[in-house]
N, C-alpha and C positions, 0 to 999 in steps of 0.2 A: 607435574600434572600431565596425564596422557591426553591424546586428542579427544577420546570419547568423554573423559571426565571434564575436560575443558568445555566441550560442546554442551554438556548438561548444565554446567555452572553458568555458561553464558545465557542459555535459555531461561534459567531461573531468575537471573538478574538483568534480563534484557531491558526491562522497563526503566532501569536506572542507567545501564551502560550506553544506550543510544542517546539519551539526552546528555550524558556525560561526555560522549564523543563530540557532541555539538559544542559544549562549553570548551573542551580542549582545543577545538578548531579555532574558536575565537581568541583564546589565550595565546596560542602559538601560531597565529595567522602569518606572521612575517616569515617563519621558518617553513610553513607548509605550503604557502602560496605557489612557489615554483613547481610543485608537484601536482597542481590541479589538472594538468593535461592528462594525467593517468586515470582520471575518474571513469571515462567510458569503458576502459579495458577492465577495471576492477568490477564495474557494474555488470559487464558481460559475463564475467566468471560467476557472479552471484546468480544470474539468470540460468546459466548452464548447470550449476549445481542443483538448482531447484528442479529443472526439467528432467534431469537424469532419473528422478523418482517417479516420473509419469510415463506410462506407455499408451499404446493404442487402446488397450482395454479400458483405462480410466477415461480416455477421451470419448470412447463409444458410450460410456455410461452417461455422460453429459448429453451426447447427441440423441440418446434414446429418450431424454427428457427435455425436448426443446422448449417446452413451456417454462420450466425452471430457469433455463439459460436465458431466454428472452426476457423474462420478468426481472431477473437479477440485473441484466443489462439495462433495462428501463430504470430501475431504482438507482443504479450506480452512475450511469452515464447520460441520463436524461433528467430525472427528478432532482438529483443532487446538484448537478451543474446549474440548473435553472434556479434552484434555491440559493446557491452561492452567488449567482449573478444578481438576483433580486435583493438579497441582504446587502451585498457589497455596494451595489449601485445606489441603494437608499442612503447608505452611510457616507460613502466616499465619492459618489458620482460615477457614471458608467465608464468614463474614460480613465479612471484611476488605475495605476499599475497594481494597486492592492486588489482591485476587483479581478484583474487578470490572474493574480496569484491564488485567490480564493477559488476561481473557476478551474484553474490548473489542478489544484488539489483534488477537486471533485471529479475531474474527468480522466485523470491518469489511471492506468490499469490497477487491478486489485493487488494488494500487498502480499508478498511471499510469506511474511511472518504470520499472516492470518491462518495458514495451514497449522502452525504450532498451536495457536489459541483454539482453533476448532477441535483439535485433538484433545486438548486439556479440558474443554468444556462439554465434551460428549456429542460433538457434531459428526458430520460425515467427511472424514479426511480425504478419501479418494475423490469425492465430488468437489471438495474445495480445491484440491490440487489441480484437477482438470479444469475448473473454472478459471483459476489463475493462468494456466497455460493458454486456454482458448482466448481469454480476455487480452493477454499479452500479445498474442498473435494478431489480434484485431486492432491493436493500438495505433499502427501507422495510418489506419483509416479513421478511427474514432477521434483521436486527439485533434488533428488539423481540421477535420470537418466540424467538430464541435465549436472550435474557436471561430471559424468562419461564419457559422450560423448565428452565434451569439454576438460577435463583435463586428463582423463584416470587414469593411476597409479601415475601421477605427484602429485596429491593431495590425501592424505590418509584420507578417510572418513569412519566413522563408519555408514555405510548405514542402518544397522538394528536399531541402536540407533536413527538415525535421523528420520526414518520412524515411530518408536514407539512414539517419542516426537511429531511429526506432527499429529499423530492420536490422542494423548492425549490432545494437546492444540488447535488443529484446527478441526479435523474431528469429534471427539466425542461431543464437545460442539455444533458444527453445527448441528449434527444429533439430539441431545437432544432439541435444540431450535426449529427446524422445527417440531419435534414430539409434543412439547408442543403447538406450534401454531395450529397444526392440531387437537389435542385432545380438545383444547378450542374453535375450530372453529374460530380462529383469535382473540378471545376476550382477550386473555392473554396480547397481546401487549398494548391495551388500559388500562389494569389494572396495569401493572407493569412498563410500559415504563417511566412514570414520575419519577420513582425511579432508574430503571436500567440504563437509558440513562446517567444521570449525574454521577452515581457511576462508570459506565464503562469508562467515560471520565477521571475521577480521576485515575482509574486503568491504563489507557493508559499513562497518565502523569507520573505515578509512574514507569511504565515499562521503559520509556525513561530515566528518571532520574537515576534509579538504574543501567541501563546498561551503561550510561555515567560514573557513579561512578566506574563501573567495569573496564573500559578501561582507566581511568584517569592516572594510573601509567605509561602507555605506550605512552602518548601524547608527553612526552619530546623527544622521539626518532623520532618524525615526523616533527619537525620544518622545516628541510631542504627540506622535500618532499611536504609541503603544497602548495608551489608556483605552483606545477603541479597538485596536487590532487584536489584542489578547482575548478579550471577551468574545469578539466575533469569531475568532478561530476556534475557541472552545465550543461555542454554539454550533458551528458548522460540523465539527467532528462528531459531537453528540447527536446532531440531526441525522448524519449519515448512518450511525448505528441504529437510531430509531426508525429510519426509513426501512432498513433491512428487517428489523425485529417485527414491526407492526405490518410491514408490507407482505411478509411471508405468513402471517396468521391464517389467511384463508386455506392454506394447505393442511392445517391441523396436524402438523408433524413436528414434534419438538426438536428432533435432530436436524431436520431441514431448517427450522427457524434459527437454530444456533448457527448453522453454516451460512445462511444468507445474511444474518445480522453482522457476522464478522466480515463477510465478503463486501458488504456495503460500507462497513465502518472503517476498514483498513485499506489504505492506498499505498502504492509503491512510491514512498516519499522521496527516496534517493533519486529515482527517475525524474520526479517532479522538480527537484532542485537542479538536476542536470539540464532539463529543458528550460527552466526559468533563467538559468545563467547563460544558456547558449542562444536563446531566441527572444528573450524579453528583457525589459529593464531589470537591473539587479534588485530594485525595490519590489518587483513582483515575486521574488524568491522569498520575501520575508514571511508572508502567510504560510508558505510551504514549510519554511524552517520552524515556525511556531508550531505547526501541526506535528512536527517530530517530538516536540516537548509534550504534546498533548496526547498523541495517538496511542502510545504504549501504556501510559497510566490509565487512559480511558478504557483500553482493552482489559486491564486488570479490574477496573471498576465494573465493566460489563460482565466479566467472568463471575465476579462476586454476586451481581444481580441475578444472573442466570442460575447460579447454584441455589440462591434463596428461592427463586421461582420453582425450581425442580423439587426442592424439599417441601415447599408448600403444596405443590400438586400431588406429590407422593403421599403427604399426610391426608390430603383431601380424599384420595382414592384408596386409602388403606382400609382393609377389612375391619368391620366392627365385631368384636367378640362379645357375645351376651352370656353372662354367667347364669 
């Protein structure tokens, strides 16, 4: 199987492969755990591969529509974290590491894989890609600030370390990717994408598997909490999709609604696990890990719902022929 064929195959079965890599990490935890230190470098390559496809033109498109950017930001990094904190605090208590994990899922940057789903569902791919790049660049400010506002001194965070890591694994690769795109006048994407796209997907799988291996020793402590954690995680992921879908209705633009709903619903889960394992209790990584199992299948369900809505709307506006 060639690189291009592998990339298409991976995208088709991504909703199964990502959860499968999580299971693999748990099953092979003892063999994989020594390689966990490679996660930030693997993740940086995934970010670089994504950013190569985005140039200044795409970023300008977002900047010309500051209202859409600001509103998407409010939905994803204000409304969703507040909802996560409220739901988690009501069920587990405000100082629970599970609440930290739920908020972390809601506040981390938009997911790179959302670009793929937006393309398949008839959204605006260039806008989605630019939103991911801009949101990723802002993450060193947004993530630490959000935690301090919601938790204050209750959660002890190495803010300087978190900002440094976010710059190294998100902002720097993003800037390098956009710079390479501009210097090559966009040609670099066509030259390297057939190689970087499949390799970045393998890196993404490795990030998920390695982080699953890292938290495997703590899973035994969670059995009695899973009855509540799993439904709460499903509810939160579904709520994020709903926030984007219904929150973008006032624009009365179907393509934009598709784009914002995926932007709101999909998060950079592998980054969430990296941050959870590096700066919080390992238990806080559990809701983030559960969201891996939920996010891609939920994306598939959302795609199905969007197609049904589009068919219904097309039927409602179809011309009536009178004989």
